[in-house]
C-alpha atoms as one frame of an Amber mdcrd trajectory, in Angstrom:
protein
  84.414  68.676 103.335  84.048  71.952 105.237  81.882  74.658 103.738  83.564
  77.721 102.190  83.650  80.791 104.435  80.694  83.136 104.368  81.841  86.303
 102.591  80.325  89.655 103.634  79.085  92.177 101.042  81.763  94.704 102.039
  85.302  94.480 100.783  87.741  95.477 103.483  91.540  95.637 103.531  92.896
  93.071 105.934  89.686  91.005 105.836  90.191  87.651 107.563  88.420  85.371
 105.087  91.429  83.058 104.781  92.245  83.043 108.501  88.731  82.598 109.803
  88.978  78.803 109.930  91.985  79.022 112.270  90.256  81.645 114.427  87.116
  79.534 114.536  89.056  76.416 115.524  90.704  78.282 118.402  87.392  79.793
 119.553  85.786  76.350 119.595  88.230  75.262 122.317  86.969  77.968 124.690
  83.729  78.264 126.611  82.035  81.664 126.469  78.570  83.165 126.669  79.121
  86.297 124.549  81.437  87.112 121.650  82.825  90.681 121.581  84.648  92.480
 118.785  85.950  96.026 119.335  86.961  96.229 115.638  84.311  94.238 113.774
  85.216  95.661 110.336  83.577  93.656 107.575  82.126  91.286 110.170  83.616
  88.250 108.440  84.870  86.549 111.626  81.621  86.787 113.581  79.629  85.798
 110.498  81.597  82.563 110.241  82.014  81.755 113.935  78.310  82.608 114.392
  78.138  82.916 118.187  74.605  82.981 119.573  75.207  86.259 121.379  77.614
  89.011 120.304  78.547  92.655 120.749  80.091  93.901 117.506  81.581  97.391
 117.581  83.575  99.644 115.321  84.333 103.356 115.045  83.306 103.244 111.382
  79.651 104.251 111.665  79.008 103.409 108.014  79.776  99.717 108.520  77.693
  99.601 111.678  74.772 101.366 109.947  74.840  98.865 107.086  74.592  95.878
 109.424  72.004  97.564 111.614  69.817  98.193 108.547  70.198  94.580 107.401
  69.330  93.402 110.896  66.217  95.619 111.005  65.072  94.493 107.566  65.502
  97.970 106.110  68.083  96.586 103.703  67.201  93.250 102.127  68.492  91.180
  99.233  65.682  92.647  97.100  66.374  96.301  97.960  70.100  95.722  97.453
  69.509  94.221  94.018  67.184  97.045  92.998  69.577  99.746  94.202  72.777
  98.318  92.713  71.073  97.517  89.420  69.739 101.067  89.120  72.966 102.738
  90.209  74.981 100.339  88.088  73.099 101.410  84.968  73.920 105.043  85.729
  77.561 104.158  86.253  77.601 102.247  82.970  76.156 105.147  80.995  77.969
 108.019  82.735  81.182 106.377  83.921  83.651 108.104  86.210  81.658 111.347
  86.717  78.792 109.368  88.206  81.074 107.583  90.667  82.259 110.945  91.971
  78.688 112.211  92.056  77.749 109.330  94.365  80.877 109.872  96.439  79.974
 113.533  96.930  76.392 112.572  97.754  77.604 110.055 100.317  80.025 112.478
 101.951  77.265 115.079 102.299  74.486 112.733 103.443  75.771 109.163 103.940
  73.531 106.138 103.460  74.500 102.457 103.861  73.590 101.577 100.267  75.691
 104.414  98.845  78.520 103.165 101.046  78.106  99.655  99.627  78.028 101.038
  96.058  81.228 103.017  96.605  82.961 100.116  98.309  82.274  97.862  95.330
  83.123 100.408  92.620  86.122 102.213  94.124  89.755 101.406  93.430  90.678
  97.934  94.722  87.708  97.773  97.118  89.503  99.912  99.692  87.713 101.531
 102.652  89.542 104.799 103.318  88.565 108.156 104.765  90.428 111.450 105.113
  90.957 113.349 108.363  87.568 115.027 107.955  85.834 111.650 107.790  85.154
 111.860 104.050  85.402 108.795 101.820  88.273 109.573  99.440  89.040 106.423
  97.433  89.242 107.047  93.659  87.203 105.295  90.975  88.082 101.760  89.814
  87.589 102.707  86.122  85.174  99.843  85.477  81.911 101.411  84.253  80.312
  97.975  83.785  81.201  96.985  87.339  77.642  96.117  88.332  76.916  93.493
  85.732  74.064  91.139  86.585  76.363  88.395  87.891  78.172  90.828  90.189
  74.932  92.238  91.561  73.661  88.699  92.121  76.815  87.822  94.080  76.401
  90.828  96.399  72.668  90.198  96.707  73.304  86.602  97.765  75.812  87.802
 100.363  73.175  90.130 101.855  70.658  87.268 101.829  73.066  84.936 103.678
  73.809  87.573 106.310  70.107  88.256 106.772  69.571  84.563 107.497  72.397
  84.544 110.052  71.125  87.656 111.823  67.650  86.153 112.173  69.031  83.267
 114.225  71.354  85.120 116.613  71.290  87.789 119.307  73.816  90.341 118.058
  74.202  94.016 118.884  76.005  96.388 116.533  77.301  99.625 118.054  79.589
 102.520 117.138  82.172 102.538 119.934  85.826 103.224 120.581  87.732 100.069
 121.455  88.382 101.330 124.975  84.653 101.588 125.642  84.053  98.155 124.159
  86.740  96.458 126.244  85.355  98.117 129.375  82.068  96.263 128.735  83.701
  92.808 128.733  82.827  90.490 131.611  83.907  87.103 132.878  82.576  84.478
 130.483  82.949  86.657 127.390  85.377  86.052 124.511  87.020  89.083 122.896
  88.355  88.897 119.342  90.357  91.990 118.343  91.461  92.811 114.804  92.782
  96.396 115.106  94.116  98.561 112.288  97.605  97.335 111.539 100.165  99.856
 112.777 102.195 101.245 109.900  99.848  99.790 107.282  96.087 100.425 106.806
  95.827 103.167 109.406  93.423 105.410 107.485  90.614 102.832 107.425  88.442
 105.309 109.342  90.392 106.717 112.282  94.136 107.063 112.692  95.932 104.371
 114.661  98.964 105.324 116.735 101.621 103.643 118.847  99.751 104.937 121.893
  96.585 103.156 120.679  98.548  99.920 120.267  99.905 100.208 123.811  96.441
 101.015 125.195  94.949  98.028 123.379  97.560  95.654 124.781  96.961  97.003
 128.283  93.198  96.714 127.873  93.336  93.169 126.556  95.862  92.157 129.191
  93.547  93.240 132.008  90.388  91.583 130.666  88.439  89.227 132.978  87.944
  86.854 130.037  89.710  85.183 127.101  90.909  87.224 124.149  92.402  86.528
 120.732  94.059  89.261 118.677  95.244  89.198 115.071  97.983  91.513 113.861
 100.777  91.483 111.318 104.083  89.984 112.407 106.411  90.436 109.440 106.920
  90.203 105.706 110.005  89.851 103.544 110.774  93.545 103.934 110.207  94.362
 107.593 108.929  93.240 110.989 106.181  94.798 113.068 108.077  96.537 115.875
 104.989  96.300 118.118 105.467  92.520 118.372 108.528  92.933 120.583 107.551
  96.240 122.157 103.907  95.500 123.006 102.802  91.934 122.333 105.635  89.791
 123.721 104.417  89.766 127.323 105.077  86.651 129.368 101.339  86.097 129.860
 100.568  86.296 126.126 100.761  83.375 123.695 101.525  83.706 119.988 100.633
  81.589 116.962 101.957  82.541 113.515 100.342  81.990 110.142 101.329  82.980
 106.637  98.779  85.107 104.838  98.544  86.737 101.410  96.823  90.095 100.968
  95.469  91.172  97.599  95.524  94.919  98.215  98.455  96.198  96.173  97.833
  98.154  92.990  99.634  95.477  90.941 100.648  91.844  91.421 104.314  92.694
  92.052 103.239  94.848  95.012 101.283  92.041  96.684 103.389  90.013  99.088
 102.854  87.278 101.660 102.505  88.374 105.272 103.187  86.505 108.484 100.184
  87.038 110.757 100.387  86.767 114.533  97.461  85.430 116.539  97.977  86.510
 120.145  95.947  85.271 123.103  95.940  85.109 126.901  95.599  81.309 126.775
  97.615  78.537 125.069  96.212  77.720 121.628  95.814  74.236 120.217  98.425
  74.925 117.523 100.945  76.963 119.476 103.846  74.852 118.260 102.867  75.192
 114.592 105.694  75.785 112.146 105.421  78.847 109.926 105.809  78.361 106.193
 108.868  80.154 104.786 108.016  83.486 103.185 109.731  82.523  99.935 106.970
  79.923  99.378 103.882  82.165  99.383 100.357  80.863  99.474  99.125  82.374
  96.253  95.565  83.295  96.948  93.832  86.662  97.081  91.928  87.483 100.231
  89.148  89.463  98.646  88.970  87.529  95.389  85.865  85.817  96.763  84.369
  89.146  97.787
């Protein structure tokens, strides 16, 4: 029996916990010397594929700072437990006002541990910033959020990541995707998970049609293999970028049904058809997509 996926300490909309096994299976069919991600996000894919060498980039400096501090040993399982236990007690006694006090503190002088606290106590575990780069997600209204079991879960996630980072040669950097793609060389493997156009575009920076076009052009001119994940369709609409940008003759597409747990209520959470696009034929290219009316009822960040 395969082991369950390693879950990062950060919750992140669009996290690929349930798709990582497919991504990993595809990556295992390719030979590469360095893994590159221009949108590393929560880091869940790299943490499960576990390449020996990797360049993991994102424009969200708070995510990068968190992983850099874990890598340097500045943040450990012990310091995480101490911090979340202490802050959790304040949240329990003061409730909502304390959440907003931490949010203000973070927006004035951001630290990775405050970012982790906010991510795990904000509404629905969303990472969202306004145009001024300020974290603006409201409170989850759970003053007892950081109960001992919850702190232990997050602490264990930090411990697992620490163990992974000790055994690999990974570099975390704040970079625009254009800069990251320009660093790719023959023998690399690029995995791209960009903000989904028309959906979670306020994750940290805006994402435009022009960005989508530039990404497709950048990936299409790479001297190495790439795999991209994006949304294809749901029961209400189809991603127009699939036909306009990603249906090039030299691109290959694999579809998978996915279920995101990011709506404010169950009736707002719907299955999504994901598209995995590459510049090489995948091992499951002829796979049949499950019909949308038979959703896979699991929540992506329920394990987070």
